[in-house]
C-alpha positions in Angstrom: -19.5 8.5 20.0 -17.2 6.4 17.8 -18.2 2.9 17.0 -15.9 0.1 15.8 -16.5 -3.3 14.5 -14.0 -6.1 14.0 -14.4 -9.4 12.3 -11.6 -12.1 11.9 -13.5 -14.4 9.7 -12.9 -17.7 7.8 -14.0 -19.0 4.5 -16.4 -21.4 6.3 -18.6 -18.5 7.4 -21.9 -18.4 5.6 -21.8 -15.6 3.1 -25.4 -14.6 3.7 -24.9 -14.4 7.4 -21.7 -12.4 7.0 -23.3 -9.9 4.6 -26.2 -9.5 7.1 -23.6 -8.7 9.7 -22.1 -6.0 7.4 -25.5 -4.4 6.8 -26.2 -4.4 10.5 -22.8 -2.7 11.2 -23.6 -0.1 8.6 -27.1 0.5 10.1 -25.4 1.1 13.4 -23.3 3.8 11.8 -20.0 2.0 12.6 -17.1 4.3 11.9 -14.2 1.8 12.0 -14.7 -1.5 10.1 -12.1 -4.2 10.1 -12.7 -7.3 7.8 -9.9 -9.8 7.8 -9.8 -13.2 6.1 -6.8 -15.4 6.9 -5.9 -15.8 3.2 -7.2 -14.4 -0.2 -10.8 -15.6 -0.9 -13.4 -15.1 -3.5 -16.0 -14.1 -0.9 -18.0 -11.3 -2.4 -18.8 -8.3 -0.2 -22.3 -6.8 0.0 -22.6 -3.8 -2.2 -23.7 -1.6 0.6 -20.1 -1.6 1.9 -19.0 0.4 -1.2 -21.5 3.3 -0.8 -21.9 4.8 2.6 -20.9 7.8 4.6 -20.4 6.3 8.1 -16.9 4.8 7.7 -13.9 6.8 8.7 -11.4 3.9 9.0 -11.7 0.8 6.8 -9.5 -2.3 6.7 -10.2 -5.0 4.1 -8.0 -8.1 4.1 -8.4 -11.1 1.8 -11.9 -10.4 0.6 -12.8 -9.8 -3.0 -13.5 -6.1 -3.9 -16.4 -6.3 -6.4 -18.2 -3.0 -6.6 -21.0 -2.9 -9.1 -20.6 0.8 -9.7 -18.8 3.8 -8.3 -17.3 3.6 -4.8 -18.4 6.4 -2.5 -16.9 6.8 1.0 -17.7 10.4 1.9 -16.1 10.4 5.4 -13.4 7.8 5.0 -10.0 9.1 6.1 -7.9 5.8 6.2 -8.1 2.8 3.9 -6.1 -0.3 4.3 -6.3 -3.1 1.7 -4.4 -6.4 2.3 -3.7 -9.7 0.4 -5.6 -8.7 -2.7 -5.0 -8.6 -6.5 -5.7 -5.0 -7.5 -5.9 -3.5 -11.0 -5.7 0.2 -12.0 -9.4 0.5 -12.7 -10.3 -0.5 -9.1 -7.7 1.9 -7.7 -9.1 4.7 -9.9 -12.6 3.9 -8.7 -11.5 4.2 -5.1 -9.7 7.5 -5.7 -12.1 9.0 -8.2 -13.2 11.9 -6.0 -16.1 10.2 -4.2 -13.9 9.7 -1.1 -13.0 13.4 -0.7 -11.4 13.3 2.7 -9.3 10.1 2.3 -5.8 10.9 3.8 -4.1 7.5 4.1 -3.9 4.6 1.6 -2.2 1.4 2.7 -1.6 -1.5 0.3 -0.4 -4.5 2.3 1.0 -7.4 0.3 -1.2 -6.5 -2.6 -0.2 -7.2 -6.2 -1.4 -7.0 -9.8 -1.3 -3.3 -10.3 1.4 -1.6 -12.5 0.6 2.0 -11.8 -0.6 3.9 -8.8 -2.2 7.1 -10.2 -3.1 9.1 -7.0 -4.1 12.6 -8.1 -6.5 13.1 -5.2 -5.5 16.3 -3.3 -6.7 14.8 0.0 -4.4 11.7 0.0 -1.2 12.7 1.9 0.1 9.3 3.1 0.9 6.3 0.9 2.1 3.0 2.5 3.2 0.0 0.4 3.8 -2.9 2.7 5.2 -5.5 0.4 4.3 -6.5 -3.2 3.9 -10.3 -3.6 2.0 -12.2 -6.3 0.1 -15.0 -4.6 -0.9 -16.5 -7.9 2.4 -16.8 -9.8 5.9 -16.4 -8.6 6.8 -14.0 -11.4 6.4 -10.6 -9.8 10.2 -10.2 -9.8 9.8 -9.2 -13.5 7.4 -6.4 -12.6 7.9 -2.7 -12.7 5.3 -0.3 -11.1 5.0 3.4 -11.5 3.9 5.8 -8.8 2.2 9.1 -9.9 1.2 10.9 -6.7 1.9 14.6 -6.9 0.1 15.5 -3.6 1.3 12.9 -1.2 3.6 14.1 1.6 4.6 10.8 3.2 5.7 7.6 1.4 6.5 4.3 3.2 7.9 1.2 1.4 8.4 -1.7 3.7 8.7 -5.5 3.9 9.2 -7.9 0.9 9.1 -6.2 -2.4 9.2 -8.7 -5.3 9.7 -6.1 -8.0 12.4 -5.2 -10.5 11.8 -1.5 -10.2 9.6 1.2 -8.7 9.5 4.3 -10.8 8.4 7.7 -9.6 6.5 9.7 -12.2 5.6 12.6 -9.9 6.0 12.8 -6.1 6.8 16.5 -6.1 5.1 17.3 -2.8 6.8 14.5 -0.8 8.4 15.6 2.5 9.5 12.3 4.0 10.1 8.8 2.8 10.6 5.6 4.9 12.5 2.8 3.1 12.8 -0.5 4.9 12.3 -3.3 2.5 13.9 -6.4 1.2 14.0 -7.8 -2.3 13.7 -11.5 -3.0 13.4 -13.6 -6.1 15.4 -15.2 -8.9 16.7 -11.8 -10.3 18.0 -10.8 -6.8 20.5 -13.6 -6.4 23.0 -10.9 -7.3 23.1 -7.5 -5.6 23.3 -5.2 -8.6 19.5 -4.8 -9.2 19.0 -4.2 -5.4 21.6 -1.5 -5.5 20.1 0.1 -8.5 16.7 0.2 -6.9 17.9 1.9 -3.7 20.2 4.3 -5.6 17.3 5.2 -7.9 15.1 5.9 -4.9 17.7 8.2 -3.4 18.5 10.1 -6.6 14.8 10.5 -7.5 13.9 11.7 -4.0 16.6 14.3 -3.8 14.0 17.0 -3.1 12.6 15.2 -0.1 13.5 16.7 3.3 14.2 13.3 4.9 14.7 9.8 3.6 14.8 7.2 6.4 16.6 3.9 5.5 15.9 1.0 7.8 17.5 -2.3 8.7 16.2 -4.4 5.8 18.2 -2.2 3.4 21.5 -2.5 5.4 23.1 -5.1 3.1 22.5 -2.9 0.0 23.7 0.2 1.9 26.9 -1.5 2.7 27.4 -2.6 -1.0 26.8 0.9 -2.2 29.2 2.4 0.4 31.9 -0.1 -0.6 31.6 1.0 -4.2 32.0 4.7 -3.2 28.5 5.9 -3.4 28.0 9.0 -1.2 24.7 9.2 0.5 23.2 12.8 0.4 22.6 14.7 3.6 18.8 14.1 3.5 19.3 10.3 4.0 19.1 9.2 7.6 20.0 5.6 8.7 18.5 3.6 11.5 20.7 3.1 14.5 21.1 -0.6 13.7 22.7 0.3 10.3 24.9 3.0 11.8 26.3 0.6 14.4 
């Protein structure tokens, strides 16, 4: 029997009571845990959340990830992290092999990382839903690299405040879904936007299908006006086609 526990919490919640609630959920072998704070907070999670074998689906939004040692989620299949500053060491800890069946990694409006090094053979789906620095409005200067040789599905959506996203190795990728918008000082002119989308298309030439959504429609029109020919593996949403 699958058990699920949701908590939409605020910073006014007593930390001790909240962590007692987490420990109780774990003692009940909850498989799906959803912890959502309305905005980024320094609230420190109980360490028991980072080492257990009951979770299969884990969603963490706005709470500080502060593992004191190695992270071990033996049965976790889907992990969603939202509104957090992440660094490469934390990502490596999550994907170090102690989560051997993790299939889907979602990063929702996270920031701070410069490289996603996903070498785990189990991770097949990567979702980047926005990249926005909540501390300083300078993420438009950032470039991130993605090294994920085993992922088969890549989704990049929503507001991406980045100058470039570079693919180091995504050789197993089968499908990509691009439906994002670029904002920031450097994007007052369209050229960087065009270069980013063109770079995606050229570097994903081996992918069976690249789906381009509505948020990219302006850039698509600019590229078409300049004579860029989209390859046959690119599919447009109906909104763009019309």
